[in-house]
C-alpha positions as CSV (number, residue, x, y, z in Angstrom):
1,M,-0.5,0.2,26.2
2,G,1.0,-2.8,26.8
3,L,0.3,-4.0,23.7
4,V,1.7,-1.1,22.0
5,L,4.9,-1.5,24.3
6,I,5.3,-5.1,22.8
7,L,4.7,-4.2,19.0
8,I,7.5,-1.3,19.6
9,W,10.0,-3.8,21.3
10,S,9.2,-6.6,18.7
11,I,9.4,-3.9,15.8
12,R,13.1,-3.1,17.7
13,A,14.0,-6.3,17.8
14,Q,13.4,-6.7,14.3
15,A,15.5,-4.0,13.2
16,G,18.6,-5.7,14.3
17,L,18.6,-8.6,12.4
18,K,20.5,-9.0,9.1
19,I,19.1,-11.1,6.4
20,D,21.3,-12.7,3.6
21,F,19.7,-14.7,0.5
22,E,21.7,-17.3,-1.3
23,V,19.9,-18.6,-4.3
24,S,21.1,-21.6,-6.6
25,F,19.7,-24.1,-8.9
26,K,19.9,-28.1,-8.4
27,E,17.5,-28.9,-10.9
28,P,16.1,-26.3,-13.0
29,Q,15.4,-29.0,-15.8
30,A,12.8,-29.6,-13.2
31,H,11.7,-26.1,-12.4
32,Y,12.9,-25.7,-9.1
33,V,15.1,-23.0,-7.5
34,E,17.2,-23.6,-4.2
35,V,16.5,-20.6,-1.4
36,Q,18.9,-20.3,1.6
37,M,17.8,-17.3,4.1
38,N,20.4,-16.5,6.7
39,I,19.1,-14.8,9.4
40,S,21.4,-13.1,12.3
41,G,21.2,-11.0,15.1
42,L,18.3,-12.7,16.6
43,A,16.7,-12.3,20.3
44,K,13.5,-13.5,20.8
45,D,12.8,-17.0,20.9
46,Y,11.6,-17.6,17.7
47,I,10.8,-15.8,14.2
48,D,7.9,-15.7,12.0
49,V,8.8,-15.7,8.4
50,K,6.4,-15.0,5.8
51,M,5.7,-15.6,2.1
52,P,3.7,-13.0,0.1
53,V,0.7,-13.9,-1.5
54,W,0.4,-11.4,-4.5
55,A,2.6,-9.8,-6.6
56,P,2.0,-5.8,-6.7
57,G,1.0,-4.3,-10.3
58,S,-1.4,-7.9,-10.7
59,Y,-4.1,-7.5,-8.5
60,L,-4.9,-11.2,-7.3
61,I,-4.1,-13.3,-4.5
62,R,-1.8,-15.8,-6.4
63,E,-0.9,-18.2,-3.0
64,F,3.0,-18.1,-3.7
65,S,3.4,-20.3,-0.9
66,K,1.7,-22.8,-2.6
67,N,4.9,-23.6,-4.2
68,V,7.1,-23.7,-1.2
69,E,8.3,-27.6,-0.4
70,G,11.0,-28.8,1.9
71,F,11.1,-26.2,4.4
72,A,14.2,-26.6,7.1
73,A,15.8,-25.0,9.7
74,A,19.4,-25.0,11.3
75,D,21.9,-23.0,13.0
76,G,24.7,-24.4,11.5
77,V,25.2,-27.4,13.7
78,H,21.5,-28.2,14.9
79,V,18.2,-28.8,13.2
80,L,15.8,-26.2,14.5
81,S,12.1,-27.1,15.3
82,F,9.6,-25.2,13.3
83,Q,5.6,-25.0,12.6
84,K,3.7,-23.6,10.0
85,L,0.9,-21.4,11.7
86,K,-1.0,-20.5,8.5
87,K,-0.7,-20.8,4.7
88,N,2.0,-18.4,4.3
89,T,4.0,-18.2,8.0
90,W,6.6,-20.2,9.6
91,R,7.7,-20.2,13.0
92,V,11.0,-21.1,13.6
93,Y,12.4,-21.6,17.1
94,K,15.6,-20.6,17.5
95,G,17.1,-22.2,20.8
96,N,20.3,-20.8,21.8
97,S,21.3,-19.5,18.4
98,S,21.8,-15.7,17.6
99,S,22.0,-16.7,13.6
100,I,19.9,-19.3,11.6
101,Q,19.6,-20.9,8.4
102,L,16.5,-21.2,6.3
103,K,16.1,-23.6,2.8
104,Y,13.2,-24.3,1.3
105,R,12.5,-25.0,-2.8
106,V,10.5,-23.0,-4.8
107,Y,8.8,-24.7,-8.1
108,A,8.1,-22.1,-10.6
109,F,6.8,-23.5,-14.0
110,E,3.8,-20.6,-14.9
111,V,4.8,-19.0,-17.5
112,S,4.0,-14.9,-17.1
113,V,5.4,-11.8,-16.2
114,R,4.4,-12.0,-12.4
115,T,5.4,-15.6,-11.6
116,P,8.6,-17.0,-11.5
117,F,9.3,-19.8,-14.2
118,I,12.4,-22.2,-14.5
119,D,13.7,-24.7,-16.9
120,G,17.1,-25.8,-18.3
121,S,17.5,-22.6,-20.1
122,H,17.2,-19.8,-17.7
123,A,15.6,-18.9,-14.4
124,F,13.1,-15.7,-14.0
125,L,13.0,-15.1,-10.4
126,S,10.0,-12.9,-9.9
127,P,10.3,-12.3,-6.1
128,T,7.2,-12.1,-4.1
129,G,7.3,-15.6,-5.5
130,I,10.7,-16.7,-4.4
131,F,11.7,-14.6,-1.1
132,M,10.4,-14.7,2.2
133,Y,10.5,-11.8,4.9
134,P,10.8,-12.0,8.7
135,D,7.2,-10.8,10.4
136,K,7.6,-6.6,10.7
137,G,10.5,-6.5,9.0
138,L,9.9,-5.4,5.7
139,S,12.2,-2.4,6.3
140,L,15.1,-4.3,6.7
141,E,18.3,-4.8,4.7
142,S,19.1,-7.9,2.8
143,T,21.7,-8.8,0.3
144,V,21.1,-11.8,-2.2
145,K,23.5,-13.9,-3.9
146,I,23.2,-15.5,-7.2
147,I,24.6,-19.1,-8.0
148,P,23.9,-19.5,-11.6
149,F,23.7,-23.1,-12.9
150,A,26.3,-24.5,-15.1
151,G,26.6,-22.8,-18.5
152,W,24.4,-20.1,-17.4
153,S,26.5,-16.9,-17.4
154,K,24.4,-13.7,-16.7
155,V,22.1,-12.1,-14.3
156,S,19.9,-9.1,-15.4
157,T,18.3,-7.6,-12.5
158,G,17.4,-3.8,-11.5
159,L,18.9,-4.4,-7.9
160,K,22.0,-2.6,-6.7
161,A,25.4,-4.9,-7.4
162,I,27.7,-4.8,-4.6
163,P,31.3,-4.2,-5.9
164,G,33.8,-7.0,-6.1
165,K,31.2,-9.8,-5.2
166,D,29.9,-11.5,-8.7
167,F,26.0,-11.8,-8.8
168,T,25.7,-10.5,-5.2
169,Y,23.1,-7.7,-4.6
170,V,21.7,-5.4,-2.1
171,A,18.4,-4.2,-1.3
172,K,17.8,-1.4,1.4
173,N,14.2,-2.9,2.1
174,F,11.9,-5.7,1.0
175,D,9.9,-3.4,-0.8
176,I,12.7,-3.0,-3.3
177,L,13.7,-6.5,-3.5
178,Y,10.0,-7.7,-4.0
179,D,10.1,-4.6,-6.7
180,S,13.0,-5.9,-8.4
181,P,12.8,-9.0,-10.5
182,I,15.8,-11.0,-11.9
183,E,16.8,-13.0,-14.7
184,V,19.4,-15.5,-15.2
185,G,21.0,-17.5,-18.2
186,N,22.3,-16.6,-21.1
187,Q,20.5,-13.7,-22.1
188,E,21.5,-11.3,-25.0
189,V,22.2,-8.1,-23.2
190,I,21.6,-4.8,-25.4
191,R,22.5,-1.0,-23.8
192,F,21.6,2.3,-24.1
193,N,21.5,5.4,-22.8
194,A,18.4,7.6,-23.2
195,A,16.9,10.6,-20.7
196,G,20.6,10.2,-18.8
197,V,19.6,7.0,-17.9
198,K,21.6,3.8,-18.4
199,H,19.4,1.1,-20.0
200,E,20.0,-2.6,-20.4
201,V,17.3,-4.8,-22.3
202,A,17.7,-8.9,-21.5
203,M,16.5,-10.5,-24.3
204,Y,15.7,-14.3,-23.6
205,G,14.4,-16.5,-26.2
206,G,15.9,-15.3,-29.4
207,G,13.4,-13.0,-32.0
208,N,13.4,-11.6,-35.1
209,Y,14.4,-8.0,-33.1
210,D,17.1,-5.8,-34.8
211,A,19.0,-4.7,-31.4
212,E,20.4,-1.3,-33.3
213,K,16.7,-0.4,-34.0
214,L,15.7,-1.4,-30.5
215,K,17.8,1.0,-29.2
216,L,17.0,4.2,-30.9
217,D,13.3,3.6,-30.8
218,M,13.2,2.7,-27.7
219,A,15.1,5.8,-26.7
220,R,12.2,8.1,-28.8
221,I,9.9,6.7,-26.5
222,I,11.8,7.1,-23.0
223,E,12.8,10.3,-24.2
224,Q,9.0,11.3,-24.8
225,L,8.0,10.5,-21.5
226,T,10.6,11.9,-19.6
227,A,9.5,15.1,-21.1
228,I,5.8,15.1,-19.7
229,Y,7.5,14.9,-16.1
230,G,10.6,17.1,-16.5
231,E,13.0,14.1,-14.9
232,N,13.7,10.5,-14.9
233,P,13.8,9.0,-11.5
234,N,16.5,6.6,-12.4
235,E,20.1,6.2,-12.8
236,N,19.5,2.7,-14.2
237,Y,16.8,0.9,-15.9
238,T,16.3,-2.8,-17.2
239,F,13.8,-4.2,-19.3
240,I,13.3,-8.1,-18.9
241,V,12.4,-9.3,-22.0
242,H,10.7,-13.0,-22.7
243,N,10.5,-13.7,-26.3
244,L,8.2,-17.0,-26.5
245,S,6.2,-18.8,-29.0
246,R,2.8,-17.3,-27.9
247,G,1.8,-15.3,-24.8
248,G,2.3,-11.7,-23.8
249,G,2.0,-9.2,-21.1
250,G,3.9,-6.6,-19.2
251,L,4.3,-5.8,-15.4
252,E,5.9,-2.6,-14.2
253,H,8.6,-2.0,-11.7
254,S,10.4,1.1,-10.0
255,N,13.6,0.9,-12.1
256,S,12.6,-2.2,-14.2
257,A,10.1,-3.8,-16.3
258,V,9.1,-7.5,-17.7
259,L,7.8,-7.8,-21.1
260,G,6.5,-10.9,-22.8
261,V,6.2,-10.8,-26.5
262,G,6.0,-13.3,-29.1
263,R,9.9,-14.0,-30.6
264,D,8.4,-13.4,-34.3
265,T,6.5,-9.8,-33.2
266,Y,9.5,-7.6,-34.6
267,G,8.9,-8.8,-38.1
268,S,5.6,-7.1,-39.1
269,E,4.9,-3.4,-38.6
270,E,2.1,-4.0,-36.4
271,G,3.5,-6.5,-34.1
272,Y,6.6,-4.2,-33.8
273,K,4.5,-1.1,-33.1
274,G,2.8,-3.5,-30.5
275,F,6.1,-4.4,-28.7
276,L,6.8,-0.4,-28.6
277,S,3.3,0.5,-26.9
278,L,4.0,-2.3,-24.3
279,V,7.5,-0.5,-23.9
280,A,5.7,2.7,-23.7
281,H,3.2,1.5,-21.4
282,E,5.3,-0.2,-18.6
283,Y,8.1,2.5,-18.8
284,H,5.4,5.5,-18.0
285,H,4.6,3.4,-14.6
286,L,8.2,4.5,-13.4
287,W,6.0,7.9,-13.1
288,N,2.0,6.8,-12.9
289,V,1.3,3.9,-10.2
290,K,4.9,3.6,-8.8
291,R,5.9,7.2,-7.6
292,L,2.5,9.2,-8.7
293,R,0.6,6.3,-6.9
294,P,-2.9,5.9,-5.3
295,I,-2.7,6.1,-1.4
296,A,-3.2,2.3,-1.2
297,L,-0.3,1.1,-3.4
298,G,2.2,1.5,-1.2
299,P,3.6,0.8,1.6
300,F,2.5,-2.4,0.4
301,D,0.4,-5.3,2.7
302,Y,2.4,-8.5,1.2
303,E,-0.3,-10.8,3.0
304,N,-3.8,-9.1,1.9
305,E,-5.7,-7.3,-0.8
306,N,-4.6,-3.8,-1.2
307,Y,-7.6,-1.8,-2.3
308,T,-8.1,1.5,-4.3
309,T,-10.7,3.0,-6.3
310,D,-8.0,4.7,-8.5
311,L,-6.3,1.7,-10.8
312,W,-8.6,3.5,-13.5
313,I,-6.0,6.2,-13.2
314,A,-3.3,4.0,-12.3
315,E,-3.6,1.7,-15.4
316,G,-6.2,3.3,-17.2
317,F,-4.1,6.6,-18.1
318,T,-1.4,4.7,-18.7
319,A,-3.1,2.8,-21.4
320,Y,-4.1,6.4,-22.9
321,Y,-0.7,7.6,-22.7
322,E,1.0,4.5,-24.7
323,N,-0.8,5.8,-27.8
324,K,-0.1,9.2,-26.9
325,I,3.3,8.5,-26.7
326,M,3.6,6.6,-29.9
327,L,1.7,9.5,-31.6
328,R,4.7,11.8,-30.0
329,A,7.4,10.0,-30.8
330,G,6.6,9.6,-34.4
331,F,5.3,5.7,-34.6
332,L,1.6,6.8,-34.9
333,S,0.2,9.2,-37.2
334,P,-2.7,11.2,-36.1
335,D,-5.2,9.3,-38.4
336,E,-3.7,6.3,-36.9
337,Y,-4.1,7.5,-33.3
338,L,-7.3,8.7,-33.9
339,S,-8.2,5.6,-35.0
340,T,-7.2,3.6,-32.0
341,L,-9.2,6.1,-29.5
342,I,-12.2,5.5,-31.9
343,N,-11.8,1.7,-31.1
344,A,-11.2,1.9,-27.6
345,L,-14.2,4.4,-27.2
346,S,-16.3,1.9,-29.3
347,A,-15.1,-1.1,-27.4
348,V,-16.3,0.2,-23.9
349,M,-20.0,1.7,-25.3
350,N,-20.4,-1.8,-26.8
351,T,-19.6,-3.6,-23.4
352,P,-22.8,-4.5,-21.4
353,G,-20.9,-4.2,-17.8
354,A,-20.0,-1.0,-18.8
355,K,-23.7,0.3,-17.7
356,V,-23.5,-2.1,-14.9
357,Q,-20.0,-1.1,-13.2
358,S,-18.3,2.1,-12.6
359,M,-14.4,2.7,-13.3
360,A,-14.1,3.2,-9.2
361,E,-16.0,-0.1,-8.7
362,A,-13.8,-1.8,-11.4
363,S,-11.3,-0.6,-10.1
364,F,-12.0,-1.9,-6.0
365,D,-13.1,-5.2,-7.1
366,A,-10.4,-6.1,-9.4
367,W,-9.0,-8.6,-7.1
368,I,-12.5,-10.6,-7.4
369,K,-13.6,-9.7,-10.9
370,Y,-10.9,-8.6,-13.2
371,Y,-8.4,-11.2,-12.5
372,R,-11.2,-14.0,-12.5
373,P,-13.3,-13.3,-15.7
374,N,-16.0,-15.8,-16.3
375,E,-18.6,-16.1,-19.2
376,N,-20.9,-13.1,-17.7
377,S,-18.0,-10.8,-17.2
378,N,-18.6,-8.8,-19.9
379,N,-22.5,-8.3,-19.0
380,S,-21.6,-7.2,-15.2
381,S,-18.3,-5.6,-15.5
382,V,-16.0,-3.0,-17.4
383,S,-11.8,-3.2,-17.6
384,Y,-10.6,-0.1,-15.7
385,Y,-8.0,-0.3,-18.6
386,N,-10.5,0.6,-21.1
387,K,-12.9,2.7,-19.5
388,G,-9.8,4.3,-17.8
389,E,-8.1,5.0,-21.1
390,I,-11.2,6.8,-22.5
391,A,-11.2,8.8,-19.4
392,G,-8.2,9.8,-19.9
393,M,-9.1,11.1,-23.2
394,L,-12.0,13.1,-22.1
395,M,-10.2,14.6,-18.9
396,D,-7.6,15.5,-21.7
397,L,-9.9,17.4,-23.7
398,E,-11.8,19.0,-21.3
399,I,-9.0,20.7,-19.8
400,S,-7.7,21.7,-22.9
401,H,-11.4,23.4,-23.7
402,A,-11.3,25.0,-20.4
403,T,-8.0,26.6,-20.7
404,G,-8.2,27.5,-24.1
405,G,-5.9,25.1,-25.5
406,T,-3.0,25.9,-22.8
407,R,-3.2,23.1,-20.5
408,S,-3.6,19.2,-20.6
409,L,-3.7,16.0,-18.7
410,D,0.3,16.6,-18.9
411,D,0.0,19.5,-16.1
412,V,-1.8,17.2,-14.0
413,M,0.1,14.1,-14.3
414,K,3.3,16.1,-13.8
415,A,1.5,18.2,-11.0
416,M,0.4,15.0,-9.0
417,Y,3.7,13.2,-9.6
418,T,5.5,16.3,-7.8
419,Q,2.9,16.3,-4.8
420,C,3.5,12.5,-4.4
421,K,7.2,13.1,-4.4
422,L,7.3,15.8,-2.2
423,T,4.9,14.7,0.4
424,G,6.3,11.2,0.2
425,K,2.7,9.3,0.0
426,G,0.2,8.2,-2.3
427,Y,-2.8,10.5,-3.4
428,S,-6.7,10.3,-2.8
429,D,-9.2,10.0,-5.2
430,E,-10.2,13.7,-3.9
431,E,-6.9,15.0,-4.2
432,F,-6.7,14.0,-8.0
433,K,-9.9,15.4,-8.9
434,A,-8.8,18.7,-6.9
435,M,-5.7,18.8,-8.8
436,A,-7.8,18.4,-12.3
437,E,-10.1,21.2,-11.3
438,K,-6.9,23.5,-10.3
439,I,-5.1,23.1,-13.3
440,S,-8.3,23.2,-15.5
441,G,-10.1,26.1,-13.3
442,I,-13.3,24.3,-13.8
443,S,-15.2,21.8,-11.6
444,F,-15.0,18.0,-12.1
445,T,-17.7,17.0,-9.7
446,D,-20.1,16.3,-13.0
447,F,-17.6,14.2,-14.7
448,W,-17.0,12.2,-11.5
449,A,-20.7,11.4,-10.8
450,K,-21.1,10.7,-14.8
451,Y,-17.8,8.6,-15.6
452,V,-15.9,7.9,-12.3
453,D,-18.5,6.9,-9.8
454,G,-21.5,6.2,-12.1
455,T,-21.8,4.6,-15.6
456,A,-23.3,7.4,-17.8
457,T,-23.4,7.0,-21.5
458,V,-19.8,8.9,-23.0
459,E,-20.7,12.2,-24.6
460,Y,-18.6,11.4,-27.2
461,A,-19.6,14.0,-29.9
462,K,-19.1,16.6,-27.2
463,Y,-15.7,15.9,-26.3
464,F,-14.1,15.2,-29.8
465,G,-16.1,18.7,-30.7
466,Y,-13.7,20.3,-28.8
467,A,-11.1,19.4,-31.0
468,G,-13.3,20.0,-34.0
469,I,-13.7,16.5,-34.7
470,K,-17.1,15.1,-35.9
471,V,-17.8,11.7,-34.4
472,V,-21.5,10.0,-35.4
473,D,-23.1,6.4,-34.6
474,A,-23.3,5.1,-38.2
475,N,-25.9,2.8,-36.7
476,E,-28.4,5.3,-35.1
477,G,-32.0,5.0,-36.5
478,K,-31.0,1.7,-38.2
479,S,-32.8,-1.5,-37.3
480,I,-30.1,-4.1,-37.4
481,P,-31.3,-7.4,-36.6
482,Y,-29.4,-8.8,-33.6
483,L,-29.2,-12.3,-31.9
484,G,-26.8,-11.3,-29.4
485,L,-24.3,-14.5,-29.0
486,A,-21.0,-15.6,-30.2
487,S,-20.5,-19.3,-30.8
488,R,-17.6,-21.7,-31.9
489,K,-17.3,-25.1,-33.6
490,T,-15.3,-27.6,-31.4
491,D,-15.4,-31.2,-32.7
492,G,-17.6,-30.7,-35.3
493,H,-20.0,-29.0,-32.8
494,I,-21.1,-25.8,-32.6
495,Y,-21.3,-24.3,-29.0
496,I,-22.6,-20.9,-27.7
497,I,-19.6,-19.1,-26.1
498,A,-21.4,-15.8,-25.3
499,V,-24.4,-14.4,-24.8
500,S,-24.7,-10.5,-24.5
501,R,-27.2,-8.8,-21.7
502,N,-30.7,-7.9,-22.6
503,S,-29.9,-9.4,-26.5
504,S,-32.5,-11.7,-28.0
505,A,-30.7,-14.6,-26.7
506,W,-30.7,-13.3,-23.1
507,V,-34.2,-12.7,-23.3
508,D,-35.6,-15.8,-24.7
509,G,-32.8,-17.9,-22.8
510,L,-29.9,-19.3,-24.6
511,N,-27.1,-20.0,-22.7
512,V,-23.3,-20.2,-22.8
513,G,-22.1,-24.0,-23.4
514,D,-25.4,-24.9,-25.4
515,E,-24.7,-26.9,-28.3
516,V,-26.6,-25.5,-31.1
517,I,-28.2,-28.0,-33.6
518,S,-30.1,-25.7,-36.2
519,I,-31.7,-22.6,-36.6
520,G,-35.1,-22.8,-38.4
521,D,-34.5,-25.6,-41.1
522,L,-31.1,-25.2,-41.2
523,P,-28.4,-26.9,-39.1
524,A,-26.2,-25.0,-37.1
525,E,-22.6,-23.8,-38.8
526,A,-19.8,-21.9,-37.3
527,P,-20.4,-19.2,-36.8
528,V,-24.1,-19.2,-35.8
529,E,-24.6,-15.5,-35.4
530,R,-23.6,-15.3,-39.3
531,M,-25.8,-18.2,-40.7
532,A,-28.2,-17.0,-43.6
533,A,-31.1,-18.0,-41.5
534,L,-30.4,-15.4,-39.2
535,L,-29.1,-12.7,-41.9
536,S,-32.6,-12.8,-44.0
537,K,-34.5,-12.1,-40.8
538,K,-36.0,-8.9,-39.4
539,V,-35.8,-7.2,-36.2
540,G,-39.2,-8.6,-34.7
541,D,-39.0,-11.9,-36.4
542,V,-39.0,-15.3,-34.2
543,I,-37.1,-17.8,-35.0
544,S,-36.9,-21.6,-33.7
545,V,-33.4,-22.8,-32.1
546,K,-32.9,-26.2,-31.2
547,I,-30.3,-26.9,-29.0
548,K,-28.8,-29.7,-26.5
549,R,-28.4,-28.9,-22.9
550,D,-27.2,-31.0,-20.5
551,E,-27.6,-34.2,-22.9
552,S,-31.2,-33.2,-23.6
553,E,-32.8,-31.6,-27.0
554,M,-35.0,-28.3,-26.7
555,V,-36.3,-26.1,-29.1
556,I,-36.0,-22.4,-28.2
557,K,-38.3,-19.6,-29.4
558,V,-36.1,-16.6,-29.7
559,T,-37.6,-13.3,-31.0
560,I,-35.1,-11.1,-33.0
561,K,-34.1,-7.6,-31.1
562,A,-32.3,-4.7,-32.5
563,N,-28.5,-4.3,-32.8
564,P,-28.0,-1.8,-29.8
565,N,-24.0,-1.5,-30.8
566,V,-22.4,1.7,-31.7
567,K,-20.4,2.2,-34.8
568,L,-18.4,5.1,-34.6
569,E,-17.2,7.0,-37.4
570,P,-14.7,10.2,-37.3
571,S,-14.7,13.2,-39.7
572,M,-13.9,16.8,-40.0
573,D,-16.7,18.1,-42.3
574,T,-16.4,21.6,-41.3
575,P,-13.4,24.0,-40.8
576,P,-12.4,24.2,-37.1
577,S,-12.4,27.3,-35.5
578,E,-9.5,29.0,-34.0
579,I,-10.0,27.6,-30.5
580,Q,-10.8,24.0,-32.3
581,K,-7.5,24.3,-33.8
582,K,-5.6,25.3,-30.6
583,I,-7.0,22.2,-28.8
584,L,-6.4,19.9,-31.8
585,R,-2.6,21.2,-31.6
586,K,-2.2,20.6,-27.8
587,W,-3.7,17.2,-28.0
588,M,-2.6,15.7,-30.8
589,G,0.3,18.1,-32.3
590,I,-1.2,19.0,-35.6
């Protein structure tokens, strides 16, 4: 009881705190931001402040405190003592003062959508890597005042502006602050309305985009997504787009998103569609993951891993819908849409790790596997994005088939969004399954056993057949020679960069990192896997591979095995039945 009372007293004491941040830039060219954290209303003898260790939406411990320098504390007159308790926690002794100022610098020079980056041209403030929070004070309101560097004139963020105060914003709690990235500089700002929401696109880095076309096309995507859920939960939304020479990615937030794209992306049809797909993916997260969310993903623990087995829904279904929305918005034809699904399915089925790791395991182990790949990842794991996309397609078709083409995965997503909104909490795996069963009227127990918790081979012919589409494996029944490795030429030498599980190379002992000198009597040339010495062989033949490993030469005898990979090809050889037509119409709109 005593510990409970102490905890309650501590929380109440923190509730009286007032937090104000001031952010400025003395040396942006050296990639530093200056942060002043003003705390008033202190009652205890000390206060602990913490830096988050990860950014929600990117499931990896990133240790943001490693970039903090020059931590100091004062009360306006006196320098205050402090001690660092652990990697991300500082204890400040306030003395007799009720108000203190903490100052520190953050080094920010990692280009990504999830980490801060600052240089002489702009500052991108990813909040979990910038702002500390009081221990047990995540519910506290805070204000943020941005003082742009000389020559910078704009701030773009989803934070609520305080009227009458330039570049000053308020967050009613730290979850909102940490969910609101900030772009500071001279970015071009594009504005448009869609689904009753004001949208702002902050474009940094130039690019060959057409602003007027972007307004129209992004609005089409937003309208289609909003139609699924029947409402858009925001009044304002901000896209922060970093147009760079290379790189890419996206990170979702409750009323904003950060996108990284090549600045020349917009000049080709493929590149432009890729950008719109990224928009569709990150915007869909407004619902799927930010509000319709696994129960483990909010309220967040910013000091530790937040484990869930449902990233295949949160990310995989979002990947599935990005192409579905591109189809509905008219940016993909039905044939193009089907092709993307066939390619995605083939990629999963040809990943050896898909037979080793389930989607649920892939989700739970994202912290140690997905974001930390090595040379064996393809053999031991599967992407919850990729397999989750396929699971979304299978559930969509299964629901439509069970309901005679009257319901779809859309109905499940909308119902789960409504449930999370009404309950104010996330869903469990069991609740999502139960909703799918309620909407479809059938059991999904076998589906879960095979595809969520298990590693069963996808019954693609069955599911595509629901919509009257015939899909066959063009490799079935063929005996195609297969070595099972990939190689790369570096400085004139050929090195093995990947070996597939149970392949010839795997079984007979070729390793990643081996330098291939010759195959048979022919010197190695890139790529090894396409050399004539291999292409002329048959399954069962034995070849001699001369390699150098750890500066020692050796010859390894390799017995050629058959290629286990599928080559899926769709067709509609026979006229679909009436029910197949209904399912196809529900699924693809044709």
